[in-house]
N, C-alpha and C positions, 0 to 999 in steps of 0.2 A: 668484727670482721664478717660474722654470719649475716648481720643486718645489711651490711653493704652488698654482700653477694646476692641477697634476696632482692634488694632494690635494683641491682644491676640486671638481674634476670627479668624482673617486672618491666623495666624500661625496654629490654630487648623484645619481650612479648608485645609490648605496646606499639613499637615501631615496625615490627615484622610485617603486619598486614599492609601497612602503607608502602613498604619497600616492594612488596609483590604487586601492589596496585599502581605504583609509580609509572612503569612503562606504558600501561594502558591509559592512565590519566594524561601523560605527556602526549601520546598520540592523539587522544581525544581533543586536547587543547590546540594542537597544531593543525589537525586535519578537519576539525568540526567548528570549534569555537572561534578560532582566528579567522577562517574564511567567512563566517557569518558577519563578524564585525567589518571585515574588509569589503564585503558586498554592500553593507549599509553605507560605508564611507564612499565607495565608488559611485553609488547611486546619486550622489549629490554633485557629480562631475560630468562633463562632456568629454569623453575619452574614446579613442578608437583602438585602444589596446597597445599601441606602440608609441605614439607621440606624447606631447605634453598634455597634462590633465588641466581642464579649465573648470573652475568652480561655477556652478549654475544654480546651486541651492535646490529648491523643490521643483524646478522646471521639468525634470523627467517625470515626476509624479503628476504634474498638471497635464503634460502631454499624454500621459497614460490614461487619464480620465476622459480625454477627448478622442481616444482611439477606439474605433468600432471593433477592431480586431481583439482588443483587450477584453471587451464585454463578451464577444463570441467565445473566446478562450475561457473566460470565467464561467460562463453558462455551461460550457461543455464539461468543465471540471466539476460543476455541481451535479450534472447528469452522471458523470463517472462515479462520484461519491455516493449518490443514492443507489444506483444499480450495483455498484461494486460491493456494497454492504450485504447484498444477497448471498455473497460467498460465505458469510458467517453461519446463517441457518442451514445453508446447503452443506457446508463442511460438517456441521454438527449431525445432520441427518445421515450422511454417509458414514461418519465415524460410529454412530450408534448401530448402523447396519453391519459394519465391519468388525465391531467389538463382540463377535459371536464365535462360538466354536462349532462350525459346520464344515462339511467337506468342501474343499476347494477355496476356503477363505483366504489362504495365502496368495492364490492366483488373483482373486478379486482385489486384495490389498495392493499387489504389484501393479495392476491395471489402473487403479485410482491414483497410485503414487507416481506413476509415469509422467504426467504433465509437470510435476514439480521439478523434476531433474533435468528437463530439457530447457534450453535457453529461450529467452523471449524472442530472439530473432527467428529461431526455428518455429515457434508457435505462430509468429506473424506470417511466415511463409506458408505454413500449413493452412491457416485460415484464408489467406489470400487466394490460394489454389481452390479451397473449398467454396469461396464466393465467386470465383472466376466465371463470367457469363458464357464462355466458350466450352469449357470442359468441367467446370465445378459441379459438385454434387447438389449443393443447395439450390442454384437456379434451375436445375433439371427437376428437382422435387417441386419447387414452386410452380414451374411451368406445367406440371401434370395437373395441379389443382386449379390454377388460375388461368392457364393458357398463355401466360406471359412470363418470360424469363427476366428476372430483375437483377441488374448489376448492382449489388449491394454497395460496394465501395465507390461506385461512380455516381451514386444518387445522394444528394445532400440530405434527404429525409432519413436515410437509413445508415449512412456511412459510420456515424459516431456509434450507433448501437451495434453495428457489426464489429467494430474495433473493441468495444467493451465486452462483447460476448467472447472474443478471443482472449481477452485479459482475465475473464472470470474462470476460464478453464484451469490454468495453473493456480489461481488464487484460491479456488475451492479446495484444491489438493493440499495447499499449504494450511488452510484452516482445519482441514480434516486431520492432518498430522498433529496439530496442536491439541485438538480434541481427543484424539486417540491416546496421546500422552497423558492428558488429564483423566481419561477414563481408566487408565491403568493405575492411577493413584486414588481412585474412589475407595472410600472406607467401606469394606464389605459388611461390617457390623451394623452400620446405619441402614444398609440395604436390607439386611435380614430382619432388622427390627421393623422396618417399614412394611415388609412382606407379612410379618406376624400381625400387623395392624390392618391387613388386607389392602395395602396400597399397591396399585399396579397401573400400568399404562401411563396416561398423561399425569395422573396424580403422583406416581413415583418419579416421573421425569421432572415435574415442576417443583416438587417439594423436597426431593432427596438428591437427585442427580445434578440438576442445574446449579443449585447453591454450591456444590463442591467443584463445579467447573468454572467458577467465577474467574480465577486466574487465567485459564485458557481462553475464556470469552474476552477478557480484557486484552490479552495479547492479540487475539484474532482481530478485534475491532481496530486496535492501534495500527497493526501492520497493514490492514486493509485500507484504512483511511490514508495512511502514508503512501501506499501503492496507488491509490486512486488519484491523489493530488500530484504525485510526481510521475504520472504516466507519460512516458516519452518514447520508449523503445517501439511499442506497437504502432503508435501514430507515425513514427519515422519510417518504419518498415512497410506498413500497409497502405498508407494514404499520403504520406509526406505533407500532412496538413490539409490536403484537398478532400473533396473537390471544392475549388474556390474558397479555400480556407475554412470550410465548414467543420472540419474535425480538429482544428487547432485546440490545444490545451495550453495552460500557462507555461509549463516547462518547455514545450516545443516552440511556443511564441518567443520565449526568452532566447532559445537557441537561434531562431531565425534572426532576431534583432542583433544579437551579440556576435555570432560566429558564422553565420551562413552567408551565401552570396548576396543576400538582401542588404547587407551592411555590417559594419563592425562598430556598432554603437554599444560599447561596454557599459556605459553609465545607464542607458535605457534598459539594457538587459538586466543589470543589477537591480534596478528599481522593480522590474517584474519579479525577480528572484526574492526580493524583500517582501513583496505583497504575498507571494506564494508561501514563504516561510511564516508570515504572520497568520495566514489562514490555517496552516498546519498546526501552528503553536496553539491557536485558540481551540481547535477541535481536540487535540491531545490533552490540553489542560483540563477541558471539561470532563473528559473520560477519567483522568487521574483523580480529579476532585470527587467525582461521583463514586469511584471505587473506594477511595479513602473514607468517605462518609458512610458507605455501606459496611465497610469493615469495622468502623467504630460503633455503628448502630448494632451490627451483628455480634 
């Protein structure tokens, strides 16, 4: 009897974690995995979202490769990705500055934390006003130095960079929060041992602090890459893809093709979504493999 009771308790302990995980797993399957496979399936059809679906095979992908707007969007996403990764070192630098016990540090933390808590729509509106040629602060400053007020969001050369700068503001705050959390978990014994060996400055940061911040760095890179590749809100609020489609990114291009007044080509939009998902999957897989290899070697 005692043996049966023990085995029954073991089985209960065995299944208990899965029972707690079941709701989350179910929601993940319904709202993440299932839509991914549905998007892949729809990308092989010609469909307006309401009528009958017509099988066309790889035609949507062939049309995509012949579409100049696709290459513009892809190039803009690459620019987003490269410049958005500046949020990681910037967030680290601010976190190191804020991880001090000096007078007024709570006020500084609140100011740096502020961009993270406001919505992307508000961020987009703030920077749109900041760039406005009539009353914006930036054109006035540029006018003082160059004698010409530049309309950032109306110029094809600068519009994409203006939108990225707006996105970097809250993204840096997010990376800063991740690094502040990591700095609170730094092993003080390792720091003290390094100080006894006369390690300080860059040597301390590179050999002692950064290795302990690998999880925070990994999360910062992953969320920054995902944020860069799925950038939609700011483009929609600040430029609506303009001027002349120069600020389009893949997510906004997908919206234009599938849901906007330009047409209701769900199959074509799904093909864009699949390409975007594949790019995102490649980058994140590379980071995961590198992190796992570093942990095994370490």
